[in-house]
C-alpha positions in Angstrom: 39.9 58.4 -63.3 38.7 60.9 -60.6 35.4 61.4 -62.6 35.0 57.6 -63.0 35.4 57.1 -59.2 32.9 59.9 -58.4 30.3 58.4 -60.8 30.9 54.9 -59.4 30.6 56.3 -55.8 27.3 57.9 -56.6 26.0 54.5 -58.0 27.3 52.6 -54.9 25.6 55.1 -52.5 22.2 54.3 -54.0 22.3 50.9 -52.2 20.1 51.1 -49.2 22.6 49.8 -46.7 25.5 52.0 -47.8 25.9 55.1 -45.6 29.3 56.4 -46.9 31.5 55.4 -49.6 35.1 56.2 -50.7 36.0 54.9 -54.2 39.5 54.8 -55.8 40.0 53.9 -59.4 43.5 53.4 -60.6 44.4 53.3 -64.4 46.7 50.4 -65.0 46.6 51.2 -68.8 46.7 48.0 -70.9 46.0 45.9 -67.8 42.7 47.7 -67.1 41.7 49.5 -64.0 41.9 48.6 -60.3 39.0 49.6 -58.1 39.2 49.9 -54.3 36.1 50.8 -52.2 35.7 51.6 -48.5 32.1 51.5 -47.3 30.4 52.4 -44.1 27.2 50.4 -44.0 24.1 50.3 -41.7 24.0 47.9 -38.8 21.2 46.0 -40.5 23.2 45.4 -43.7 23.7 42.0 -45.3 27.4 42.2 -45.7 27.6 39.5 -48.3 24.8 41.0 -50.4 26.4 44.5 -50.1 29.7 43.2 -51.4 27.9 41.4 -54.3 26.1 44.6 -55.2 29.4 46.5 -55.2 30.9 43.9 -57.6 27.8 43.9 -59.8 27.6 47.7 -60.0 31.3 48.1 -60.6 31.5 45.6 -63.4 28.3 46.9 -65.0 29.4 50.5 -64.8 32.9 49.9 -66.2 31.9 47.4 -68.9 28.6 48.7 -70.2 29.1 52.4 -70.8 32.9 52.7 -70.6 34.2 49.5 -72.2 36.9 49.3 -69.5 38.0 46.0 -68.0 38.9 45.4 -64.4 42.5 44.2 -63.7 41.2 42.2 -60.7 38.0 42.0 -58.6 37.2 45.2 -56.8 38.5 45.4 -53.2 35.8 46.2 -50.7 36.5 47.3 -47.1 33.5 47.4 -44.9 32.8 49.2 -41.6 29.5 49.3 -39.9 27.7 50.4 -36.8 27.3 47.9 -34.1 24.3 47.7 -31.8 25.5 47.8 -28.1 22.8 45.7 -26.4 24.1 46.5 -22.9 23.1 50.1 -23.1 20.8 50.0 -26.1 22.7 52.4 -28.4 24.4 52.2 -31.7 28.1 53.1 -31.9 30.7 53.1 -34.6 32.9 50.3 -33.3 35.0 52.5 -30.9 34.9 51.4 -27.2 32.3 53.1 -25.1 32.1 52.9 -21.3 29.3 50.7 -20.2 28.2 53.4 -17.5 28.0 56.3 -19.9 
């Protein structure tokens, strides 16, 4: 499943808004596979569309070439950069002092 996760990660990283991706694929044998993704996306990302793209790419990748079924919908955890308008800089969600 490591190779499947690596290939799926490469596919997901092609999305314009995705900056980093961690993909885990667990083989549940007769019950299919479970896919969990953690993505870091750009601050301009359309979060709903990003999740839809991950679902679509995951289903296509597993069904079309591999003939593997999902045990459940893929889980998607998103993190993103926020624009701090007070000081005009982008940060990763951690607290920054307003003065510097």
